[in-house]
C-alpha positions in Angstrom: 65.6 -64.8 -14.3 66.5 -66.7 -17.5 69.5 -68.3 -15.9 67.4 -69.5 -13.1 65.0 -71.1 -15.6 67.8 -72.8 -17.4 69.3 -74.1 -14.1 65.9 -75.3 -13.0 65.5 -77.2 -16.3 68.9 -78.8 -15.9 68.2 -79.8 -12.3 65.0 -81.6 -13.5 67.2 -83.9 -15.7 68.2 -87.3 -14.3 71.7 -87.4 -13.0 74.1 -88.6 -15.7 76.4 -87.5 -18.4 74.0 -85.1 -20.2 73.2 -83.3 -16.9 76.8 -83.0 -15.9 77.7 -81.6 -19.4 74.9 -79.0 -19.2 75.8 -78.0 -15.7 79.4 -77.5 -16.8 78.2 -75.5 -19.9 76.1 -73.3 -17.7 78.8 -72.8 -15.1 81.3 -71.8 -17.7 78.8 -69.4 -19.3 77.9 -67.7 -16.0 81.5 -67.0 -15.2 81.8 -65.1 -18.5 78.7 -63.0 -18.0 79.0 -59.3 -17.1 75.9 -58.2 -15.3 74.8 -54.6 -14.9 73.4 -53.6 -11.6 70.0 -51.9 -11.4 70.9 -48.4 -10.2 68.4 -45.6 -9.4 69.4 -43.9 -12.6 68.3 -47.0 -14.6 65.0 -47.1 -12.7 64.3 -43.4 -13.4 65.2 -43.9 -17.1 62.8 -46.9 -17.2 60.0 -44.8 -15.7 60.6 -42.0 -18.2 60.6 -44.5 -21.1 57.3 -46.1 -20.0 55.7 -42.7 -19.5 56.8 -41.5 -23.0 55.6 -44.7 -24.6 52.2 -44.5 -22.9 51.8 -40.9 -23.9 52.3 -42.0 -27.5 49.8 -44.8 -27.0 52.5 -47.3 -27.4 53.5 -50.3 -25.3 56.6 -52.4 -24.8 56.9 -55.7 -23.1 58.2 -55.4 -19.5 61.4 -57.4 -20.2 62.2 -55.4 -23.3 61.6 -52.1 -21.5 64.0 -53.1 -18.7 66.6 -54.0 -21.3 66.1 -50.7 -23.1 66.4 -48.7 -19.9 69.6 -50.5 -19.0 71.0 -50.0 -22.5 70.2 -46.3 -22.5 71.7 -45.7 -19.1 74.9 -47.7 -19.8 75.3 -46.5 -23.4 75.0 -50.0 -24.8 73.9 -51.2 -28.2 71.0 -53.7 -28.2 71.4 -56.8 -30.4 67.9 -58.0 -31.3 65.6 -58.9 -34.2 63.1 -56.6 -32.5 64.6 -53.5 -34.0 61.5 -51.3 -34.3 60.6 -51.4 -30.5 64.1 -50.7 -29.3 64.7 -47.9 -31.8 61.4 -46.3 -30.7 62.7 -46.6 -27.2 65.7 -44.5 -28.3 68.3 -47.4 -28.2 71.1 -47.9 -30.6 70.2 -51.3 -32.2 71.9 -53.9 -34.3 70.1 -56.9 -35.9 72.7 -59.7 -35.9 70.3 -61.7 -38.1 70.0 -59.1 -40.9 71.6 -60.2 -44.1 
């Protein structure tokens, strides 16, 4: 979704040097991305996470909960400033902005 928004913004720019530079930057970045597929296991983990949070009268933004479920299923560490929400979700978290 975010890549689509970035691409949309670039396409709104007038044709020229800046737009070509941004298109090249985005293309190079996309080729380096590793995307995780949304498997049934991730969906089930996501449902469990949302149910657990709701039972505890807690909430988590939808995008964050999707990231958390993916991280939990794939055994990933989440790099974020939003340490508290992701720790509560059960994720391993690192804050790259912490001093």
